[in-house]
N, C-alpha and C positions, 0 to 999 in steps of 0.2 A: 322018326324022331321019338325020343323018350317021352312017354305019357306025362311024366311029372314036368318035364321042360315045356311040353305043349300047354299044360295047365298054367304054368307061370306066364307064358307068352299071352295066352288068352286073357288071363286075369289082368295083366298089365294093359293090354289093348283095350279091353272093355272099360276098365276104370278110367283110363285116359279119355276115351271117346265119350263116356257118360259125363265126365267133368266138362269136356268141351261143349257138349250139347246143352249142359246146364248154363253155360255162358252164352247161349243162343247163337252159336256158330252153325254154319251149314253142316249137313251130314257128311259132305265131302271133306270139309276141313276137319271135322271130328275124326273121320277115318284116317286122314293123313297124320293127324296128331297121334292117334292110337298106333299106327304103323311105326312111326318114328320112335315113340316111347318103347314099344315092344322090341324093336330092332336094337335100340340102345341097351336094353336089359339083356337081350340074347348075346349081343357082342361082349358085354362086360362079363357074362358068366362063362362064355365059351372061347373067347379070344378071336371070334370071327371078325373079319373086317366089316366095315359099315355096309357096303353094298351087298355082300353075300348074306349078311344078317337080315337086311331089309327084304331081300328076295325070299328068304325062308318064311318071314312073316307074311308077305304078300301071298305066298304059295298056300297059306292056310285058308285064304279066301274069307277072312273075317269081315264083318260089316257091323256098323253101329246098330244098336237095338232100335226097333221101330215101335214107337208108342202110339 
């Protein structure tokens, strides 16, 4: 994966997960929201279908920050 694309995916994932955690949702829910947002962004930029885009994001093994 192109490093700049990976950076956009990570940025989208972490921003979304942090916003979810700020709303006091569980880490699992924050992770799911982050994956969904990052997959939607990836899909919109590359034309990938939803499930392959989601698989790409999940494959990066991202997790919400632990504070």
